[in-house]
C-alpha positions as CSV (number, residue, x, y, z in Angstrom):
1,M,91.4,-73.0,11.6
2,F,94.7,-75.5,11.3
3,C,97.4,-74.9,9.6
4,S,99.4,-77.7,7.5
5,S,103.2,-78.6,6.6
6,V,102.3,-77.2,3.4
7,L,104.0,-73.6,3.7
8,G,104.9,-72.0,0.5
9,A,104.8,-68.4,-1.3
10,D,102.9,-66.0,0.5
11,W,98.7,-65.2,0.5
12,P,99.0,-61.9,1.7
13,Q,95.0,-61.0,0.1
14,Y,92.0,-62.5,0.0
15,H,92.5,-63.6,-3.6
16,G,95.6,-64.3,-3.1
17,P,98.6,-62.9,-4.7
18,N,97.6,-61.9,-8.4
19,S,94.0,-61.1,-7.0
20,N,93.0,-64.9,-9.0
21,R,93.1,-67.1,-6.0
22,T,96.1,-69.1,-8.0
23,T,100.2,-68.9,-6.4
24,D,103.2,-69.4,-9.3
25,E,104.2,-72.0,-5.7
26,V,103.9,-75.7,-6.5
27,I,103.1,-78.7,-4.5
28,Q,105.8,-81.7,-5.9
29,N,103.8,-84.1,-4.6
30,T,100.7,-84.9,-5.0
31,D,100.2,-88.5,-4.9
32,W,99.4,-89.1,-0.5
33,G,98.0,-91.7,-0.4
34,D,98.4,-92.5,3.7
35,K,100.2,-90.2,4.2
36,K,98.4,-86.5,3.4
37,P,99.9,-83.5,5.3
38,K,100.5,-83.4,8.3
39,Q,99.2,-80.6,10.5
40,L,101.5,-78.5,12.5
41,W,98.9,-76.4,14.6
42,S,95.7,-75.9,15.5
43,A,94.2,-72.7,17.3
44,M,90.3,-72.4,18.0
45,T,88.4,-69.1,16.9
46,P,85.4,-68.2,18.9
47,T,83.3,-66.9,16.4
48,G,84.1,-65.8,12.3
49,F,84.0,-66.4,9.2
50,S,87.0,-64.7,7.6
51,S,89.7,-66.6,5.7
52,M,93.6,-66.9,6.4
53,I,96.2,-64.6,4.8
54,L,99.5,-66.1,4.6
55,A,103.0,-63.2,4.6
56,D,106.1,-63.0,6.2
57,G,105.8,-66.0,8.1
58,A,102.9,-64.7,10.1
59,A,99.1,-65.6,9.3
60,Y,96.7,-63.0,9.9
61,T,92.3,-62.9,10.0
62,T,89.6,-61.3,12.5
63,I,87.4,-62.8,14.7
64,S,85.1,-61.5,17.5
65,E,85.3,-61.8,20.9
66,E,85.2,-60.5,24.7
67,I,88.2,-57.8,25.8
68,D,87.1,-56.9,29.0
69,G,83.7,-57.6,28.8
70,I,83.4,-55.1,25.4
71,P,82.2,-57.6,22.6
72,S,84.9,-57.2,19.6
73,E,86.1,-57.2,15.8
74,V,89.9,-58.5,16.6
75,C,92.6,-58.6,13.8
76,I,94.9,-61.5,15.6
77,S,98.4,-63.1,14.2
78,F,99.8,-65.9,14.5
79,D,104.1,-66.9,13.6
80,A,103.3,-70.1,10.6
81,E,105.5,-72.0,11.4
82,S,103.9,-72.6,15.8
83,G,101.1,-71.2,15.8
84,E,101.9,-68.9,18.5
85,T,99.5,-66.3,19.2
86,R,102.0,-63.1,17.5
87,W,99.2,-59.8,18.7
88,K,96.0,-59.3,18.9
89,A,94.9,-56.3,17.6
90,N,90.9,-54.4,19.2
91,L,89.3,-52.8,15.8
92,D,86.2,-52.1,16.0
93,L,82.8,-52.9,18.7
94,W,81.2,-55.7,17.8
95,R,77.5,-55.5,17.0
96,V,74.7,-57.4,15.7
97,D,72.0,-54.7,15.4
98,N,72.8,-53.8,12.1
99,G,71.7,-57.3,9.8
100,G,74.8,-59.2,12.4
101,G,72.8,-62.0,10.0
102,N,69.5,-63.2,10.6
103,A,67.8,-59.3,13.1
104,G,71.8,-61.1,14.8
105,A,72.7,-64.1,17.2
106,P,71.0,-65.3,19.5
107,N,69.5,-69.0,17.0
108,N,71.0,-67.1,14.2
109,K,71.0,-68.8,10.9
110,G,73.5,-66.7,9.6
111,G,76.7,-66.1,12.0
112,D,77.5,-62.6,13.4
113,G,80.5,-62.8,11.1
114,P,82.9,-61.1,11.0
115,R,83.1,-61.9,7.7
116,T,86.1,-59.4,6.2
117,T,90.0,-60.8,4.9
118,P,92.6,-58.6,6.1
119,S,94.7,-57.5,3.6
120,Y,98.6,-57.6,4.3
121,S,101.6,-54.5,2.1
122,D,104.5,-54.0,3.2
123,G,104.8,-54.9,6.6
124,K,101.5,-53.1,7.3
125,I,97.5,-55.3,7.7
126,Y,95.1,-53.8,6.5
127,A,91.5,-54.3,7.5
128,Y,88.1,-53.6,6.7
129,T,85.6,-54.1,9.3
130,S,81.9,-55.0,9.4
131,D,80.6,-51.1,10.1
132,M,82.9,-50.8,7.9
133,L,86.3,-48.6,9.4
134,L,89.4,-49.1,7.2
135,I,92.5,-49.2,9.7
136,C,95.8,-49.8,8.6
137,L,98.0,-51.8,11.3
138,S,101.7,-52.4,11.9
139,A,102.1,-55.9,11.0
140,K,104.4,-56.4,13.7
141,D,103.2,-55.8,16.5
142,G,99.4,-54.7,15.4
143,S,99.8,-50.9,16.8
144,E,97.3,-48.5,14.4
145,V,98.7,-46.5,11.4
146,W,95.8,-45.1,10.5
147,S,92.1,-45.8,9.7
148,V,88.9,-44.1,8.1
149,E,85.6,-43.7,9.3
150,V,84.1,-44.8,6.4
151,A,81.1,-44.8,7.2
152,K,80.8,-41.1,8.7
153,T,83.4,-39.2,6.3
154,H,81.7,-41.1,3.2
155,K,78.3,-41.3,3.5
156,G,78.8,-45.5,4.1
157,R,75.8,-47.9,2.9
158,N,75.8,-50.9,4.7
159,I,74.3,-54.3,3.9
160,R,72.2,-57.0,5.5
161,W,74.8,-59.1,7.6
162,E,77.1,-56.4,7.7
163,N,80.7,-55.9,5.4
164,A,82.0,-59.2,4.1
165,S,84.0,-57.2,1.4
166,A,87.6,-57.3,2.0
167,P,89.9,-54.3,1.7
168,L,91.5,-54.5,-1.8
169,I,96.4,-53.7,-2.5
170,E,96.6,-52.8,-5.5
171,E,100.2,-50.6,-6.1
172,D,100.1,-47.1,-3.2
173,M,96.1,-48.0,-2.8
174,V,94.4,-50.1,-0.8
175,I,91.0,-49.8,-2.8
176,I,87.0,-50.6,-1.3
177,Q,84.0,-50.1,-1.8
178,G,80.8,-49.3,0.3
179,G,80.9,-45.4,0.2
180,G,77.6,-43.7,-0.6
181,P,76.6,-41.3,-3.9
182,G,79.3,-40.3,-5.6
183,E,82.2,-42.3,-3.9
184,S,80.7,-45.4,-3.5
185,F,84.5,-47.1,-4.4
186,L,87.1,-45.6,-2.9
187,A,91.2,-46.2,-3.4
188,F,93.4,-44.8,-0.5
189,D,97.5,-44.0,0.1
190,K,98.0,-47.2,1.1
191,N,101.2,-45.6,3.8
192,N,98.8,-42.8,5.4
193,G,95.2,-42.7,4.3
194,K,95.0,-40.1,2.7
195,L,92.3,-39.9,-0.8
196,K,93.5,-40.5,-4.1
197,W,90.2,-40.4,-5.7
198,K,86.1,-41.2,-5.0
199,T,83.4,-42.7,-7.2
200,G,80.5,-44.2,-8.7
201,D,77.5,-44.2,-7.5
202,Y,76.7,-48.3,-6.3
203,L,75.0,-49.9,-3.5
204,M,78.2,-52.7,-2.6
205,T,77.3,-56.4,-2.3
206,H,79.8,-58.7,0.1
207,A,81.7,-59.8,-2.6
208,T,85.4,-58.5,-2.5
209,P,86.9,-56.5,-5.4
210,V,89.1,-57.7,-8.3
211,A,92.6,-56.8,-9.9
212,T,92.8,-57.6,-13.0
213,E,93.7,-56.8,-16.7
214,I,91.3,-56.6,-19.2
215,N,92.7,-56.0,-23.6
216,K,96.3,-54.0,-22.1
217,Q,93.9,-52.0,-20.1
218,R,94.6,-52.7,-16.2
219,Q,91.2,-52.1,-14.4
220,I,89.5,-52.9,-10.9
221,L,86.4,-55.5,-11.1
222,F,83.3,-55.2,-8.4
223,F,80.1,-56.5,-7.9
224,T,77.4,-54.1,-7.3
225,Q,73.5,-54.6,-7.2
226,K,73.4,-53.2,-10.4
227,G,76.1,-54.8,-11.9
228,M,79.8,-55.5,-12.8
229,V,81.6,-51.9,-12.9
230,S,84.8,-52.2,-14.2
231,I,86.9,-48.8,-12.4
232,N,90.4,-47.8,-14.2
233,P,92.6,-48.0,-11.3
234,K,94.6,-45.2,-11.8
235,N,92.1,-42.1,-11.4
236,G,88.8,-44.1,-10.7
237,K,86.7,-43.6,-13.8
238,E,84.3,-46.1,-15.1
239,L,85.5,-48.0,-18.1
240,W,82.0,-50.5,-18.4
241,M,79.4,-51.9,-16.7
242,H,77.4,-54.9,-17.7
243,K,73.8,-55.0,-15.4
244,F,72.8,-57.9,-13.4
245,P,70.2,-59.0,-11.2
246,Y,71.0,-58.9,-7.6
247,K,68.6,-61.0,-4.6
248,V,69.8,-61.7,-1.1
249,S,73.2,-62.0,-1.3
250,T,75.6,-61.5,-3.3
251,A,79.7,-63.0,-2.2
252,A,81.2,-64.4,-4.8
253,S,84.0,-61.9,-6.7
254,A,85.0,-61.7,-10.7
255,V,86.9,-64.5,-12.4
256,V,88.7,-63.2,-15.4
257,D,89.9,-65.0,-18.6
258,D,91.2,-63.0,-21.3
259,N,88.2,-60.1,-21.8
260,I,86.0,-62.9,-20.5
261,V,84.5,-62.5,-17.6
262,Y,82.2,-64.9,-15.0
263,F,80.5,-63.6,-11.8
264,A,77.6,-65.6,-10.2
265,A,74.9,-65.3,-7.1
266,G,73.2,-67.3,-5.8
267,Y,68.8,-67.0,-4.3
268,G,68.1,-67.7,-7.6
269,V,69.8,-65.9,-9.3
270,G,72.5,-67.7,-11.7
271,S,75.1,-67.6,-13.8
272,T,76.4,-65.4,-16.3
273,A,80.4,-64.8,-18.7
274,I,80.1,-62.0,-20.8
275,Q,83.0,-60.8,-23.1
276,V,84.7,-56.9,-23.0
277,G,85.9,-55.2,-26.4
278,D,88.9,-54.0,-27.7
279,D,86.0,-50.2,-27.0
280,N,85.1,-51.1,-23.0
281,S,81.3,-53.3,-24.8
282,T,80.3,-55.9,-23.3
283,K,78.2,-58.6,-24.7
284,E,76.9,-61.4,-22.8
285,L,78.6,-65.0,-23.9
286,W,75.9,-67.0,-21.8
287,F,72.8,-67.2,-19.0
288,L,71.8,-69.1,-16.4
289,E,69.5,-68.3,-14.5
290,G,68.7,-70.8,-10.5
291,N,70.6,-72.4,-8.4
292,K,71.7,-75.4,-10.9
293,P,74.0,-75.9,-13.1
294,V,75.9,-73.7,-12.2
295,T,76.2,-70.7,-9.8
296,N,78.8,-69.5,-6.6
297,H,76.6,-69.0,-3.0
298,W,79.8,-67.7,-1.3
299,S,83.3,-68.8,-3.0
300,T,85.1,-67.5,-5.9
301,P,85.9,-70.1,-8.6
302,L,89.0,-69.8,-10.8
303,V,89.3,-70.7,-13.7
304,K,92.3,-72.3,-15.2
305,D,92.7,-73.0,-19.3
306,G,89.8,-71.9,-19.9
307,Y,87.8,-73.8,-17.9
308,L,86.2,-72.8,-14.5
309,Y,86.9,-75.1,-11.3
310,G,85.3,-74.4,-7.7
311,M,82.3,-75.1,-5.4
312,F,78.9,-74.7,-7.6
313,G,75.9,-74.7,-5.5
314,F,73.4,-73.1,-3.2
315,K,72.7,-74.6,0.3
316,E,74.3,-77.7,0.1
317,Y,77.1,-77.1,2.5
318,G,78.4,-80.3,3.4
319,D,77.2,-81.8,0.6
320,G,78.0,-79.5,-2.3
321,P,79.8,-80.4,-5.4
322,L,82.7,-79.5,-6.8
323,K,82.3,-78.9,-11.0
324,C,84.5,-78.3,-13.9
325,V,82.4,-75.9,-15.9
326,E,83.7,-74.9,-19.8
327,L,83.8,-70.5,-19.2
328,K,82.5,-69.8,-22.8
329,T,79.3,-72.6,-22.8
330,G,79.1,-72.7,-19.3
331,K,78.2,-75.8,-19.9
332,V,79.3,-78.7,-16.8
333,M,81.7,-81.0,-17.8
334,W,82.8,-83.3,-14.8
335,E,81.9,-82.7,-11.4
336,K,82.3,-84.4,-7.6
337,S,80.0,-84.6,-4.2
338,G,80.6,-83.6,-1.2
339,Y,82.9,-80.6,-0.5
340,G,80.4,-78.4,1.2
341,P,81.1,-74.2,0.8
342,A,84.6,-74.5,0.5
343,G,87.2,-72.3,-1.5
344,V,89.5,-73.0,-3.8
345,C,92.8,-72.0,-4.5
346,L,96.0,-73.4,-7.1
C-alpha cells in the first residue's frame, strides 16, 4: 500500500463519509503533467484485499500475518503523514478452511484475504473479521473495547471466501449482516456493543451495506442473495425488497441517486436500475444480463449528475475499463481500458 501527498478530509468507512464514495474535499489542480503527486510513504502488507480508511491523522486496514507463530487477522494503524506503524491489534485466528479462497492456499486463485475494511467513529475502530467477529477497538492504541461473536451468538452464516462486508456506522449504531434466521441484519450500540435490533432471513453476500435517503426516508440497503433489501435503521423494519439473481459472489454495493437504485454482480448475473416509489414499491427501469456491457465484479461505481462512473467488467484485471454509464438507461456513454479492478471515489 502507499500514501500520496494528497491528504484531505477523513474517509472513515469503506464507502466514505457519506456512504456513496464521495467527499466534499476538492483537489485544486488536476493538470499534473509530469509533476504527479509525491508519494509520502509505502508499507508492505503480507496478504489481504482490505481497503484503507483515514481518520484523525491515522490510516487503518486489516491484514493477515503470523503472531507468535499463529496465523492471525490483524488491524493495523499507520500515521497518515509518515507511514509509521502506530499499533497492531490481533483480531482473530486466521483460517482458510472455510473457503478462504478456492479451498484455501496454497495456489489459491481467490486469495486468502482478509477482505473486510474497518470503520471509524468517535475515537473507535470497528472491524468485522472473516470469521464474523465484530470487534470495537480504541483508535488510540488498538485495545479492545467490546466484541460480539456473530457466528456463535447470532447463528451467523458465513459464505465462500468468507466475510468481506464492512461494518456500517449509522448514528449511534454499528450495522452488519450475516446473522441467522430472524437476525440476518444486526444493529449494535457502537459504544457498548449491546444489541439494538435484529431482523430478516436473508443469506449474506460480500457486498457492504450502504446508508442512504430515498423519498425522504432514511434507509440501509443490504445486497443479499435474494436481492436488494431496504431496512429502516431506526427499528429494523423492512421497507422494500427487489429480487435479483445470485451466482458465486456479489461484491459491489448499491448506488443511489434520488429514488433510483443501481446494483450489479459478476459471474454472468448482470446489472439493473430500479425506481423506488413513495409507497416503497419498486419498478425495474432496465436489466442487462451477463458480464457485458455493464456489470461490476468487485468494485462499486459512483454516481454524478445522473451518470455512473466506475470499473465495469468481469475478470479483466489489468485491462479492465473505466466506463461512464447513463443511470436511467444503462447506456455506455464512453469507456477507457487499462485500469483493472480498481475502486473509484469523487
